[in-house]
C-alpha positions in Angstrom: 89.8 157.8 143.0 87.0 157.2 145.4 88.1 156.4 148.9 86.8 153.0 149.8 85.5 154.1 153.5 83.4 156.7 151.7 81.4 154.1 149.9 78.1 152.7 152.0 78.9 149.0 151.0 76.0 147.6 152.6 73.4 150.1 150.8 75.3 148.7 147.5 74.9 145.3 148.4 71.4 145.7 149.6 70.8 147.2 146.2 72.6 144.3 144.5 70.6 141.7 146.2 67.2 143.6 145.3 68.0 143.4 141.7 68.9 139.9 142.2 65.5 139.1 143.1 64.5 140.1 139.5 66.9 137.7 137.8 65.3 135.3 135.2 67.2 132.2 135.8 65.0 129.4 134.8 68.0 127.2 133.2 70.8 127.6 135.9 68.8 128.8 138.9 71.8 131.0 139.8 70.5 134.3 140.2 72.9 137.3 140.1 72.4 141.1 141.1 74.9 144.0 140.5 74.7 147.2 142.0 77.1 150.3 141.5 77.4 154.1 142.4 77.5 156.4 139.5 79.7 159.5 139.4 76.5 161.5 140.0 75.8 159.5 143.3 72.8 157.5 142.1 72.7 153.9 142.2 72.5 151.8 139.2 71.8 148.0 139.1 71.3 145.0 137.0 70.3 141.4 137.1 71.1 138.1 134.8 68.7 137.4 132.2 68.9 133.8 130.9 67.9 132.4 127.2 67.0 129.1 126.1 69.9 129.7 123.4 72.5 129.6 126.4 74.8 132.0 124.7 72.7 135.0 124.4 72.2 135.3 128.1 72.7 138.6 129.7 75.1 139.0 133.0 74.0 141.4 135.5 76.6 143.7 134.7 75.1 144.0 131.3 71.8 145.2 132.7 73.7 147.4 135.0 75.7 149.2 132.2 72.5 149.6 130.0 70.8 150.9 133.3 73.6 153.4 133.6 73.2 154.6 129.9 69.5 154.8 130.1 69.2 157.0 133.3 71.9 159.7 132.4 75.4 158.0 131.9 78.6 159.2 133.6 80.9 156.8 135.2 81.0 153.9 137.6 82.8 154.6 140.8 82.1 151.8 143.1 80.6 148.3 142.3 79.0 145.0 144.1 77.7 141.8 142.8 75.9 139.0 144.6 74.4 135.6 144.1 71.1 134.3 145.3 72.4 133.7 149.0 73.8 137.3 149.1 77.4 136.6 148.9 80.0 138.4 146.7 80.7 137.6 143.4 83.6 138.4 141.2 82.7 139.7 137.7 83.9 137.3 134.7 86.5 138.7 132.5 84.0 139.9 130.0 82.0 141.9 132.5 85.4 143.0 134.2 85.9 144.7 130.5 82.2 145.9 130.4 82.8 147.8 133.7 86.1 149.0 132.9 84.6 150.8 129.6 82.3 152.8 131.9 84.1 153.2 135.0 86.1 156.3 136.7 89.6 156.0 137.2 90.3 153.9 140.1 86.8 152.5 140.5 86.4 150.4 143.5 85.0 146.7 143.5 83.8 144.7 146.3 85.4 141.2 145.5 85.7 137.8 147.3 89.1 139.0 148.4 88.2 142.5 149.5 87.7 145.8 147.9 89.9 146.2 144.8 90.3 148.7 142.1 89.2 148.1 138.5 93.0 148.0 137.5 93.8 145.6 140.0 91.2 143.0 138.7 91.8 143.8 134.9 95.5 144.8 134.7 96.7 146.2 131.6 93.2 146.8 130.4 92.3 148.6 127.1 89.6 151.1 126.9 88.3 154.4 125.9 91.0 156.3 127.8 94.0 154.3 125.7 92.0 155.2 122.5 92.1 159.0 123.8 95.9 158.6 124.6 96.4 157.4 121.4 94.3 160.0 119.6 96.5 163.0 121.0 
């Protein structure tokens, strides 16, 4: 598990804000940016991308996970998400599951109530680690 004090949260929030500035939000006018440190130290980012068929819009976390895979993979160790005013946002349940799938054990999230682990924001989650345990 990563120590919360070792994370440059300001840099992560700045990266999320920069990603947010690229959001495509002609319908909601609610831009979102996300940023995370990968296990190799690089920062990956994503922004929300809406669609006229509302249900097929993509959350910022979707773009971030795609960026993670596209730029070398690894696991997410710390995550931040912001709105158009740079305020911290909590990922929705679907996005928490998406993040869990690609998280290092104990991944940290900057939330509206402080720094939390992925297990605190998605307790009793099911993902790759549980499948690995099952196959043993």
